[in-house]
C-alpha positions, 0 to 999 in steps of 0.5 A: 017917279013916286018917292016913298018918304020912308026910304029917305036917305037910303039908296035903292034901284028902280026900273025906269018907267019909260025904258025899263033900265035900272036907275039908282035913286037916293033922296033926302027929305026933311019936314015932308020936303024934298031937300036932295035927289040923285038918280043915276043910270046903272 
């Protein structure tokens, strides 16, 4: 999964690349480093 740094701090839904089920993704970045990541099947 590729993460867009401009989406940091925002939740969005993306289809799984393997099973096509929707996944809610939320992550945070600081100084171009990933500091948190959560992915929940919806």
